[in-house]
C-alpha positions as CSV (number, residue, x, y, z in Angstrom):
1,M,-0.1,0.0,0.0
2,V,1.4,3.3,-1.1
3,Q,0.4,6.8,0.6
4,D,0.7,10.0,-0.3
5,I,2.3,12.4,2.9
6,S,3.6,15.3,1.2
7,A,0.5,17.1,2.7
8,R,1.1,15.8,6.2
9,K,4.9,16.5,5.9
10,H,4.5,20.4,4.7
11,L,2.0,20.6,7.8
12,E,4.9,19.7,10.1
13,V,7.4,22.0,8.5
14,R,5.0,24.8,9.5
15,L,4.2,23.3,12.7
16,A,7.8,23.5,13.2
17,H,8.3,27.1,11.7
18,D,5.5,28.3,13.8
19,A,6.8,27.2,17.2
20,R,9.5,29.5,16.8
21,H,9.0,32.5,15.2
22,D,7.0,35.3,16.1
23,A,3.7,35.4,14.1
24,L,3.3,38.8,13.8
25,T,6.9,39.7,12.3
26,G,8.2,36.5,10.5
27,L,10.8,37.0,13.4
28,P,12.6,34.2,15.5
29,N,10.4,34.1,18.5
30,R,12.4,34.1,22.1
31,L,12.9,30.2,22.1
32,L,14.4,30.0,18.8
33,F,16.4,33.5,20.2
34,H,18.4,31.4,22.7
35,D,18.5,28.5,20.5
36,R,20.9,30.9,18.3
37,L,22.5,32.6,21.5
38,Q,23.7,29.3,22.5
39,Q,25.2,28.7,19.6
40,V,26.9,31.7,19.0
41,L,28.6,31.4,22.6
42,A,29.6,27.8,21.6
43,S,31.7,29.3,18.8
44,A,32.5,32.6,20.5
45,Q,34.2,30.6,23.3
46,R,35.7,27.9,21.0
47,Q,37.6,30.7,18.9
48,G,38.0,33.2,21.8
49,Q,35.7,35.7,19.7
50,P,33.7,38.6,21.3
51,C,29.9,38.7,20.2
52,C,27.0,41.2,21.5
53,V,23.7,40.7,22.6
54,L,21.4,43.7,21.7
55,Y,17.9,44.4,23.7
56,V,15.4,46.3,22.4
57,D,12.9,48.2,23.6
58,L,10.6,50.8,21.5
59,D,10.0,54.1,22.7
60,G,6.5,55.6,22.4
61,F,4.8,52.3,21.5
62,K,2.0,52.3,23.3
63,G,0.9,55.6,22.3
64,I,0.6,54.7,18.9
65,N,-1.7,52.0,20.0
66,D,-3.7,54.4,21.9
67,A,-3.7,57.0,19.7
68,H,-4.0,54.8,15.7
69,G,-5.6,51.4,16.7
70,H,-3.6,47.7,17.7
71,A,-3.8,47.0,13.6
72,A,-1.6,50.0,13.2
73,G,0.9,48.8,16.2
74,D,1.1,45.8,14.0
75,Q,2.1,48.0,10.9
76,L,4.7,49.5,13.2
77,L,6.1,46.6,14.5
78,W,6.4,44.8,11.1
79,Q,7.7,47.4,10.2
80,A,10.6,47.9,12.8
81,A,11.4,44.3,12.4
82,R,12.5,44.6,8.8
83,R,14.5,48.1,9.8
84,M,16.3,45.9,12.6
85,Q,17.0,43.0,9.8
86,D,18.3,45.8,7.1
87,C,21.2,47.0,10.1
88,V,22.4,43.2,10.9
89,R,24.7,40.7,8.7
90,G,23.0,37.1,7.7
91,E,24.9,35.7,10.0
92,D,22.8,37.6,12.9
93,T,19.6,37.2,14.4
94,V,17.1,39.4,15.4
95,A,14.4,38.3,17.5
96,R,10.8,39.6,19.2
97,F,10.2,38.5,22.5
98,G,6.9,40.1,22.9
99,G,5.2,43.3,22.7
100,D,7.5,45.9,21.8
101,E,10.8,44.1,23.0
102,F,13.6,42.9,20.4
103,G,16.6,41.3,21.3
104,I,19.5,40.6,18.7
105,V,22.6,38.2,18.1
106,L,25.7,39.8,16.6
107,A,28.2,36.7,15.8
108,H,31.6,37.3,15.6
109,I,32.3,41.0,16.1
110,A,35.4,42.0,15.7
111,Q,35.9,44.4,18.6
112,S,33.0,45.9,20.9
113,R,33.1,49.3,18.4
114,D,31.0,47.1,16.3
115,G,27.9,46.3,18.9
116,Q,27.9,50.2,19.4
117,L,27.8,50.8,15.8
118,V,24.6,47.9,14.7
119,G,22.9,49.5,18.3
120,E,23.8,53.2,16.4
121,K,22.2,52.4,13.2
122,I,19.4,50.7,14.8
123,L,18.5,53.9,16.5
124,Q,18.9,55.9,13.3
125,A,16.6,53.4,11.4
126,L,13.7,53.2,13.8
127,A,13.8,57.2,14.1
128,Q,12.5,58.0,10.6
129,P,8.8,58.1,10.4
130,F,6.9,55.0,10.1
131,T,3.7,55.4,7.3
132,L,0.4,53.6,9.3
133,D,-2.5,54.0,6.5
134,A,-2.6,57.2,5.8
135,A,-0.5,58.5,9.0
136,Q,2.9,58.9,9.6
137,V,4.0,58.4,13.1
138,C,8.1,58.8,15.0
139,I,9.3,56.2,17.9
140,S,12.9,55.8,19.0
141,A,13.7,53.2,20.7
142,S,16.2,52.1,23.8
143,V,19.0,49.8,23.1
144,G,21.0,47.9,25.5
145,A,23.9,45.9,25.3
146,A,26.2,42.9,26.9
147,L,29.6,42.3,25.1
148,Y,30.7,38.0,25.7
149,P,33.2,37.6,27.5
150,A,33.4,41.3,28.8
151,H,30.0,41.6,30.2
152,G,29.3,37.6,31.6
153,D,30.1,34.4,30.3
154,D,26.7,32.7,29.7
155,Q,23.1,33.2,28.1
156,A,21.6,34.6,31.8
157,Q,24.2,36.4,32.2
158,L,24.2,38.3,28.7
159,L,20.3,39.0,28.4
160,A,19.9,40.5,31.7
161,Q,23.0,42.6,31.2
162,A,21.5,43.5,27.6
163,D,18.2,44.1,29.5
164,G,19.8,46.2,32.5
165,A,21.6,48.8,30.0
166,M,18.7,48.7,28.3
167,Y,16.7,50.2,31.2
168,C,19.4,52.6,31.8
169,A,19.1,53.6,28.4
170,K,15.1,54.4,28.9
171,H,16.3,56.3,32.3
172,G,18.6,58.4,30.8
173,G,16.2,60.0,28.3
174,K,15.3,57.2,26.1
175,N,16.2,57.4,22.0
176,R,19.7,56.0,23.2
177,F,22.4,53.2,23.4
178,C,23.9,52.0,26.2
179,W,26.4,49.5,27.5
180,A,26.4,47.1,30.6
181,Q,28.6,47.7,33.4
182,P,31.0,44.7,33.8
183,P,30.0,42.7,36.4
184,S,31.3,42.9,40.1
185,N,33.8,40.3,41.3
186,A,32.6,41.2,44.8
187,D,32.2,38.2,46.8
């Protein structure tokens, strides 16, 4: 007995993709982001080369949702995702964590300055007006960054450091880039 299972295989592939990608933006979700970060960290540790984690939060996104509706907010998120992808290389990962929060893994950077340059490029890209249906709106972003190995040597440390740096950028006036502080070695 021969049976065509191509439709079933197609469904399995689609379900596997959907489980690891954000439905709105098509970006990797938090689960796939963690997998990719783990791979980049393992490679960075083997090669003795730095990598960088960026945490991006859109400034003023709630106001866009409130003033223009959730459909407009979804358009803005989709456009912001494309702009961030345009700021990184193919080997890097841009992921949507949820809401207006994004994570980025910069693999195989030569020096810390490379992480800052990408962060500043993202700020510039997101500062350009967004066209939502007939309206044009402007937002900004707060970007925090953590560098392996200077700010941590595992996922949890790097993400916590990048998240803390992003809050430093927000509290410093928004629309800015901040580096994490090196962890203290106090016992």
